[in-house]
N, C-alpha and C positions, 0 to 999 in steps of 0.2 A: 503493500499499500502504500509507503513511504518512497519510493520506488518510481510508481506511478505520479504520485503528484508531485516529486521533483519533475520529471519530464514535461508534466502540465505546464511547470511554475519556468519552466526552460524554456516551452514551445509559447508562452505566453508576453516573455521577455526577448526571445527574438523577433516576433510578429511585431512588437511595441517600439523598437530598436529599427525596424528594417522601415515602416511607416516614419519617425523619425529623420530615419537616413533620408527615404524618399523627399519627404516634405522639406527639408532643408536645400536636397538640391535639387528640387522646383525651386523653391526659390530663389535660387544663385542661377538658372538656366534663365526661368521668368525674364530679371532684370535686362540680360545680355540677349533677350529678343525679342524683345519692347517693338521695333518696327517691324517683326516678320507676323500680325496676329493672323493674317490672312493665310498664315501657313499652318495656323493652330490645327491638331489633331484634338477629339473628344470621344468621351466614353458611350458606344452602345446605347446603355445601358441607364449613365447616368450623365446626361447632355451639360450637364453645368460642370462637370470634370473638364479641362482640358490640358495640353500639354504639346508633346513634338513626339513624332516619329518616334517610334521605338517605347513610348513611355509606358504603363500598366495602370489600371484605375487604384486608387486605393483604396475604394468599398468595396469593389466586386473583384479585381484581378484580371479584367477583360483590356486587350491592348487596345489603345486608345485608336481611332478610326478617322478617314477622313472625311469631316460634314458635308454631306448633301449639298448641292448647289440648290436653296431650297427656295429662292427669292424673295421671302419674306424675312425678318424679324421685329422681334420685339425693341422698341425705341430705347427704353431702360434697359434691356438687358440683352444686348448685341446676339450673346452667345446661344440666346434661343431663337432656331430658326423653323421656318414651315411651312404650311402653304398658305393660299389667300384663304381668307374666312377662318383661320388659326388664331388661338389666341394663348397670350404668354401665362405657363402655370405656375409663374413667380409672383404676379402681379395682376394678372388677368387682364392686360392691356389687347388690345388685336396687335396681332401681326401688320408689319408696315413695308413694303416693296424697298430691296437694297438699292438703294443712290447707286443710279448708273447702269441700273437694269433695267432694260426693255421687257415690259411684258402683253402680251397681244389679248385683246378682248375676241370673244368666242360667241 
């Protein structure tokens, strides 16, 4: 039983240290990549989690993917994208067309 508890504590500490290291590394890279906002990747399950190619989501561990060019985004949360008629899950605002993109009306 003591061995099991020791292994559990070591596993929890490892996960905690890995997350802290990832967060510190992410902050370091974020400052350097400020100009490359359009090259960000996001988690398919947690779109608010963004990063660079090869990064993984700290919430679920999935690799970050390039977001689809949806054409619409939240004016208050530009990382939230979608299609015409969608609303932002964070603030409820309607998504607006991304500047510089043409949208065809059917």
